[in-house]
Residue frames as qw, qx, qy, qz and C-alpha x, y, z in Angstrom:
[[0.565, 0.540, -0.361, 0.508, 2.02, -10.66, -16.50],
 [0.645, -0.448, -0.421, 0.453, 3.82, -10.59, -13.08],
 [0.204, -0.963, -0.028, 0.174, 4.64, -7.44, -11.15],
 [0.488, 0.787, -0.299, 0.232, 7.86, -5.68, -12.09],
 [0.425, 0.433, -0.641, 0.470, 11.02, -7.15, -10.58],
 [0.780, -0.547, -0.205, -0.224, 9.63, -9.02, -7.58],
 [0.455, 0.435, -0.546, 0.552, 12.16, -8.57, -4.82],
 [0.619, -0.702, -0.335, 0.111, 12.83, -8.29, -1.15],
 [0.215, 0.731, -0.261, 0.592, 14.49, -5.34, 0.43],
 [0.766, -0.469, -0.348, 0.268, 16.47, -5.94, 3.64],
 [0.405, 0.460, -0.224, 0.758, 18.08, -3.31, 5.82],
 [0.249, -0.265, -0.562, 0.742, 18.12, -0.99, 8.82],
 [0.009, 0.767, 0.596, 0.237, 14.92, 0.89, 9.22],
 [0.193, 0.024, -0.172, 0.966, 14.76, 4.58, 9.54],
 [0.244, 0.387, 0.475, -0.752, 12.01, 7.06, 10.27],
 [0.213, 0.428, 0.795, 0.374, 8.80, 7.04, 8.13],
 [0.156, 0.332, 0.143, -0.919, 6.44, 9.71, 6.94],
 [0.496, 0.550, 0.646, -0.186, 3.05, 9.97, 5.24],
 [0.307, 0.061, 0.484, 0.817, 3.19, 10.85, 1.56],
 [0.316, 0.370, 0.138, -0.863, 0.92, 13.63, 0.21],
 [0.243, 0.056, -0.751, -0.611, -1.86, 12.94, -2.28],
 [0.689, -0.113, -0.123, -0.705, -5.25, 11.36, -2.64],
 [0.965, -0.072, -0.247, -0.051, -4.05, 7.86, -2.16],
 [0.096, -0.803, 0.551, -0.205, -1.27, 8.28, 0.56],
 [0.883, 0.083, -0.429, 0.171, 1.32, 5.72, 1.32],
 [0.576, -0.784, 0.204, 0.108, 3.55, 5.41, 4.47],
 [0.618, 0.666, -0.352, 0.223, 7.13, 5.99, 3.18],
 [0.771, -0.593, 0.183, 0.141, 9.97, 4.25, 5.18],
 [0.343, 0.803, -0.486, 0.037, 13.63, 4.94, 4.66],
 [0.960, -0.241, 0.120, 0.078, 15.92, 2.00, 4.87],
 [0.012, -0.810, 0.573, 0.126, 19.66, 1.99, 5.15],
 [0.986, 0.074, 0.150, 0.019, 21.32, -0.94, 3.31],
 [0.801, -0.031, 0.161, 0.575, 25.12, -0.95, 3.37],
 [0.271, -0.370, 0.096, 0.883, 25.27, 2.75, 3.10],
 [0.103, -0.161, -0.558, -0.807, 22.69, 3.12, 0.37],
 [0.326, 0.231, 0.530, -0.747, 19.24, 4.51, 1.19],
 [0.106, -0.279, -0.828, -0.474, 16.09, 2.89, -0.24],
 [0.408, -0.048, 0.225, -0.884, 12.45, 3.66, 0.20],
 [0.012, 0.297, 0.955, -0.009, 9.44, 1.46, 1.08],
 [0.374, -0.090, -0.104, -0.917, 5.99, 2.66, 0.03],
 [0.016, -0.192, -0.959, 0.209, 3.22, 1.00, 2.03],
 [0.355, -0.448, -0.488, -0.660, -0.53, 1.24, 1.22],
 [0.158, -0.149, -0.742, 0.634, -2.06, 2.35, 4.53],
 [0.324, 0.285, 0.305, -0.849, -5.44, 3.79, 3.51],
 [0.383, 0.412, 0.819, 0.109, -8.60, 2.41, 1.99],
 [0.167, 0.210, -0.250, -0.930, -10.22, 4.21, -0.93],
 [0.685, 0.299, 0.333, -0.575, -13.81, 3.96, -2.10],
 [0.834, 0.478, -0.148, -0.233, -13.88, 0.79, -4.38],
 [0.678, 0.384, -0.566, 0.270, -10.46, -0.40, -3.22],
 [0.630, -0.698, 0.180, -0.287, -10.84, -1.13, 0.43],
 [0.258, 0.548, -0.755, 0.251, -7.67, -2.44, 2.19],
 [0.911, -0.347, -0.175, -0.137, -7.64, -5.69, 4.09],
 [0.265, 0.652, -0.623, 0.342, -4.81, -6.32, 6.58],
 [0.896, -0.369, -0.245, -0.010, -3.51, -8.73, 9.19],
 [0.015, 0.790, -0.504, 0.348, -0.97, -8.01, 11.92],
 [0.924, -0.138, -0.341, 0.099, 0.96, -10.96, 13.23],
 [0.260, -0.874, 0.342, -0.229, 2.82, -9.88, 16.39],
 [0.613, -0.426, 0.665, 0.019, 4.30, -13.37, 16.82],
 [0.732, 0.566, -0.241, -0.294, 5.30, -14.23, 13.23],
 [0.728, -0.291, 0.588, 0.198, 7.12, -17.42, 12.33],
 [0.374, 0.639, -0.455, -0.496, 8.89, -17.14, 9.03],
 [0.972, 0.177, -0.039, -0.149, 8.78, -20.29, 6.86],
 [0.858, 0.095, -0.130, 0.487, 12.60, -20.17, 6.84],
 [0.285, -0.943, 0.012, 0.171, 14.15, -17.63, 9.20],
 [0.626, -0.396, 0.388, 0.549, 17.63, -18.62, 8.19],
 [0.486, 0.504, 0.462, 0.544, 16.87, -17.74, 4.53],
 [0.004, -0.962, -0.183, -0.204, 16.06, -14.22, 5.67],
 [0.537, -0.782, 0.176, 0.263, 19.02, -13.88, 8.06],
 [0.676, -0.181, 0.464, 0.543, 21.41, -14.95, 5.30],
 [0.414, 0.818, 0.321, 0.235, 20.03, -12.48, 2.72],
 [0.435, 0.046, -0.022, 0.899, 22.44, -9.73, 1.77],
 [0.063, 0.669, 0.355, -0.650, 21.34, -6.26, 2.77],
 [0.145, 0.325, -0.408, -0.841, 19.83, -4.29, -0.08],
 [0.717, 0.298, 0.038, -0.629, 17.59, -5.50, -2.78],
 [0.270, -0.186, 0.929, 0.173, 17.42, -9.17, -3.83],
 [0.598, 0.146, -0.404, -0.677, 15.36, -10.25, -6.85],
 [0.542, -0.085, 0.774, -0.316, 13.14, -13.29, -6.09],
 [0.254, 0.115, -0.792, -0.542, 12.19, -16.03, -8.52],
 [0.723, -0.197, -0.235, -0.619, 8.82, -17.83, -8.68],
 [0.927, -0.329, -0.123, -0.133, 8.36, -20.24, -5.71],
 [0.646, 0.327, -0.453, 0.520, 11.97, -19.58, -4.83],
 [0.573, -0.647, -0.360, 0.351, 12.71, -19.24, -1.06],
 [0.048, 0.302, 0.716, -0.627, 11.89, -16.70, 0.43],
 [0.192, -0.205, -0.465, -0.839, 9.21, -15.73, -2.13],
 [0.223, 0.175, 0.674, -0.683, 5.73, -15.18, -0.68],
 [0.311, -0.204, -0.670, -0.643, 2.39, -16.36, -1.78],
 [0.438, -0.171, 0.424, -0.774, -0.65, -15.59, 0.52],
 [0.871, 0.031, -0.095, -0.481, -2.58, -18.59, -0.99],
 [0.901, 0.219, -0.373, 0.039, 0.31, -21.13, -1.18],
 [0.248, 0.517, -0.640, 0.511, 2.93, -20.31, 1.48],
 [0.801, -0.506, -0.295, -0.122, 2.98, -22.30, 4.67],
 [0.076, 0.592, -0.638, 0.487, 5.01, -22.27, 7.95],
 [0.218, -0.147, 0.876, -0.405, 5.12, -25.37, 10.13],
 [0.038, 0.257, 0.938, 0.232, 2.43, -26.88, 7.87],
 [0.102, 0.733, 0.567, -0.361, 0.01, -24.01, 8.38],
 [0.387, 0.738, 0.300, 0.465, -0.94, -21.28, 5.93],
 [0.390, 0.086, -0.177, 0.899, 1.09, -18.10, 6.31],
 [0.245, 0.175, 0.211, -0.930, -2.08, -16.06, 6.27],
 [0.156, 0.408, 0.882, 0.174, -5.72, -16.69, 5.58],
 [0.067, -0.454, -0.309, -0.833, -8.43, -14.48, 4.19],
 [0.532, -0.678, -0.490, -0.135, -10.52, -15.03, 7.43],
 [0.588, -0.405, -0.261, 0.650, -7.72, -13.42, 9.39],
 [0.280, 0.244, 0.190, 0.909, -7.78, -10.28, 7.41],
 [0.002, -0.670, -0.539, 0.510, -9.62, -7.15, 8.76],
 [0.316, 0.732, 0.408, 0.444, -11.25, -4.54, 6.67],
 [0.339, -0.199, -0.156, 0.906, -9.64, -1.05, 6.96],
 [0.175, 0.801, 0.521, -0.236, -12.41, 1.53, 7.21],
 [0.409, 0.700, 0.206, 0.548, -12.45, 4.50, 4.86],
 [0.307, 0.149, -0.279, 0.897, -10.67, 7.71, 6.05],
 [0.298, -0.315, 0.090, -0.897, -12.59, 9.50, 8.70],
 [0.806, -0.305, -0.369, -0.348, -14.29, 6.35, 9.92],
 [0.651, -0.639, 0.380, -0.153, -13.52, 4.75, 13.33],
 [0.792, -0.300, 0.491, 0.206, -10.24, 2.87, 13.31],
 [0.711, 0.700, 0.023, 0.060, -9.27, 4.03, 9.71],
 [0.187, 0.845, -0.475, 0.161, -5.70, 4.64, 10.94],
 [0.854, -0.410, 0.311, -0.079, -5.12, 1.26, 12.53],
 [0.920, 0.270, 0.061, 0.276, -2.87, 0.00, 9.76],
 [0.318, 0.771, -0.235, 0.499, -0.67, 3.12, 9.81],
 [0.521, -0.718, 0.315, -0.338, -0.47, 2.85, 13.59],
 [0.963, -0.156, 0.215, 0.046, 0.74, -0.72, 13.36],
 [0.733, 0.535, -0.068, 0.415, 3.34, 0.10, 10.80],
 [0.019, 0.799, -0.317, 0.511, 4.69, 2.99, 12.94],
 [0.755, -0.561, 0.257, -0.221, 4.60, 0.83, 16.09],
 [0.963, -0.040, 0.179, 0.196, 6.74, -1.90, 14.63],
 [0.549, 0.677, -0.098, 0.480, 9.00, 0.48, 12.76],
 [0.219, -0.814, 0.336, -0.419, 9.81, 2.30, 16.04],
 [0.883, -0.377, 0.278, -0.038, 10.49, -1.11, 17.79],
 [0.886, 0.289, 0.105, 0.346, 12.83, -2.03, 15.00],
 [0.268, 0.817, -0.174, 0.480, 14.63, 1.35, 15.14],
 [0.450, -0.752, 0.347, -0.334, 15.08, 1.08, 18.87],
 [0.945, -0.184, 0.251, 0.102, 16.44, -2.43, 18.60],
 [0.172, -0.735, 0.505, 0.418, 20.19, -2.14, 17.79],
 [0.210, -0.169, 0.884, 0.381, 19.95, -5.14, 15.52],
 [0.563, 0.520, 0.512, -0.387, 16.36, -4.63, 14.27],
 [0.142, -0.113, 0.730, 0.659, 15.95, -5.45, 10.56],
 [0.560, 0.456, 0.269, -0.637, 13.16, -4.71, 8.18],
 [0.283, 0.027, 0.849, 0.445, 12.33, -6.99, 5.16],
 [0.482, 0.504, 0.135, -0.703, 9.89, -5.50, 2.48],
 [0.411, 0.132, 0.830, 0.353, 8.57, -7.86, -0.20],
 [0.414, 0.746, 0.327, -0.406, 7.11, -6.35, -3.39],
 [0.675, 0.605, 0.263, 0.330, 7.96, -4.68, -6.71],
 [0.508, -0.272, 0.044, 0.816, 11.08, -2.64, -7.27],
 [0.230, 0.837, 0.051, -0.494, 10.75, 0.94, -8.42],
 [0.793, 0.585, 0.063, 0.156, 11.70, 1.16, -12.04],
 [0.262, 0.827, -0.381, 0.320, 14.84, 3.17, -11.04],
 [0.768, 0.035, -0.570, 0.291, 15.72, 0.58, -8.38],
 [0.112, 0.412, -0.448, 0.786, 15.70, 3.03, -5.44],
 [0.441, -0.122, 0.545, -0.702, 12.84, 1.54, -3.53],
 [0.096, -0.149, -0.974, -0.142, 10.02, -1.00, -3.34],
 [0.499, 0.033, 0.128, -0.856, 6.20, -0.83, -3.54],
 [0.754, 0.000, -0.506, -0.418, 3.24, -3.15, -4.10],
 [0.038, 0.239, -0.846, 0.476, 3.72, -4.29, -0.48],
 [0.669, 0.072, 0.353, -0.651, 0.45, -6.32, -0.70],
 [0.671, 0.184, 0.717, 0.035, -1.14, -9.33, -2.29],
 [0.212, 0.531, -0.439, -0.693, -0.50, -9.30, -6.04],
 [0.082, -0.074, -0.929, -0.354, -2.86, -11.96, -7.41],
 [0.045, 0.503, 0.847, -0.167, -6.55, -12.56, -7.79],
 [0.134, 0.387, 0.033, -0.911, -7.29, -9.09, -9.27],
 [0.581, 0.525, 0.597, -0.176, -10.46, -9.09, -11.35],
 [0.514, 0.480, 0.416, 0.576, -10.54, -8.03, -14.97],
 [0.074, -0.988, -0.132, 0.006, -9.54, -4.34, -15.11],
 [0.251, 0.886, -0.334, 0.201, -6.45, -2.10, -14.61],
 [0.341, -0.653, 0.651, -0.183, -4.72, -4.35, -12.05],
 [0.964, 0.070, 0.199, -0.162, -5.24, -7.62, -13.74],
 [0.619, 0.665, -0.373, 0.187, -1.84, -7.32, -15.45],
 [0.081, -0.689, 0.612, -0.380, -0.23, -7.65, -12.11],
 [0.917, -0.232, 0.172, -0.274, -1.57, -11.08, -11.29],
 [0.574, 0.448, -0.676, 0.113, 0.95, -13.87, -10.55],
 [0.870, -0.464, -0.164, -0.025, 1.83, -16.46, -7.99],
 [0.782, -0.300, -0.078, 0.540, 4.71, -16.38, -5.59],
 [0.339, 0.339, 0.060, 0.875, 5.01, -12.60, -5.79],
 [0.330, -0.834, -0.397, -0.195, 2.96, -11.20, -2.96],
 [0.234, 0.558, -0.327, 0.726, 4.15, -8.38, -0.86],
 [0.671, -0.649, -0.358, 0.022, 4.46, -7.99, 2.96],
 [0.021, 0.803, -0.384, 0.455, 6.34, -6.34, 5.70],
 [0.870, -0.261, -0.387, 0.160, 8.49, -8.25, 8.10],
 [0.081, -0.839, 0.365, -0.395, 10.28, -6.97, 11.16],
 [0.810, -0.023, -0.492, 0.320, 13.05, -8.93, 12.89],
 [0.323, -0.821, 0.184, -0.434, 13.36, -7.82, 16.60],
 [0.674, 0.190, -0.642, 0.311, 16.41, -9.66, 18.09],
 [0.052, -0.366, 0.526, -0.766, 16.28, -7.82, 21.42],
 [0.682, -0.111, 0.367, -0.623, 12.94, -9.55, 22.25],
 [0.260, -0.138, 0.943, 0.156, 13.64, -12.67, 20.14],
 [0.484, 0.523, 0.627, -0.315, 10.52, -12.06, 18.07],
 [0.139, 0.113, 0.603, 0.777, 9.32, -11.43, 14.49],
 [0.358, 0.553, 0.464, -0.592, 6.30, -9.41, 13.37],
 [0.234, 0.086, 0.684, 0.686, 4.60, -9.20, 10.06],
 [0.375, 0.491, 0.242, -0.748, 2.02, -7.12, 8.31],
 [0.326, 0.229, 0.828, 0.393, -0.05, -8.61, 5.48],
 [0.270, 0.487, 0.115, -0.823, -2.01, -6.37, 3.17],
 [0.238, 0.270, 0.829, 0.429, -4.59, -7.17, 0.43],
 [0.290, 0.052, -0.129, -0.947, -7.47, -5.52, -1.37],
 [0.562, 0.186, 0.587, -0.552, -11.13, -6.49, -0.91],
 [0.702, 0.529, -0.147, -0.454, -11.42, -6.99, -4.68],
 [0.259, 0.491, -0.824, -0.117, -8.77, -9.73, -4.82],
 [0.923, -0.109, -0.205, -0.305, -9.78, -13.36, -4.93],
 [0.400, -0.553, 0.720, -0.126, -8.05, -15.90, -2.70],
 [0.809, 0.170, 0.560, 0.051, -8.86, -18.74, -5.18],
 [0.220, 0.797, -0.365, -0.428, -6.35, -18.35, -7.98],
 [0.954, 0.292, 0.033, 0.065, -4.95, -20.48, -10.86],
 [0.786, -0.204, 0.135, 0.567, -1.23, -20.98, -11.69],
 [0.347, 0.535, 0.186, 0.748, -1.29, -17.59, -13.47],
 [0.160, -0.194, -0.434, 0.865, -2.59, -15.84, -10.40],
 [0.317, -0.200, -0.337, -0.864, -5.91, -15.08, -12.03],
 [0.519, -0.054, 0.556, -0.647, -9.18, -15.60, -10.01],
 [0.247, -0.060, -0.910, -0.328, -10.99, -18.90, -10.64]]
């Protein structure tokens, strides 16, 4: 069964903070037409659920105009409908959006470079805030109450177990930063080491 209400949140980024708890997320406030939403980003590996990530500082969206024309706020996305994201199937200029070989393993807390992902999120967030027209796009699953978005990571290829129910295609999560002042885009891709990059049309590993 696919994730709950796959969507993209677009808006003006605000300051972020680290959530408390044993599996912390980095929480980003987003203003969208006067309404405040929250983005919850996985930024820490846990034993048995190590995070993989890839930071693209020169990101080329498959269709930048589709993002620019999105209304601010939360927009539900349909399977394979632009601008839905699929780590295995999406392409830009004929090339994969991201590949497994590009992903880096985020070390467990306390190990060297274990904060790299959080540092990258903060870096691009600060750039987007400093840019008068900076915009953030978060792809993932809506909170059940509709006030935010999470599952900002690959959502397919999960092995049998508690996350198998989330498998699906054209429903992967990611963060995209549009930085008009420098004429650039940046993107952060997140996956888990347990997820397979060879999936069938139901998003299950093959």
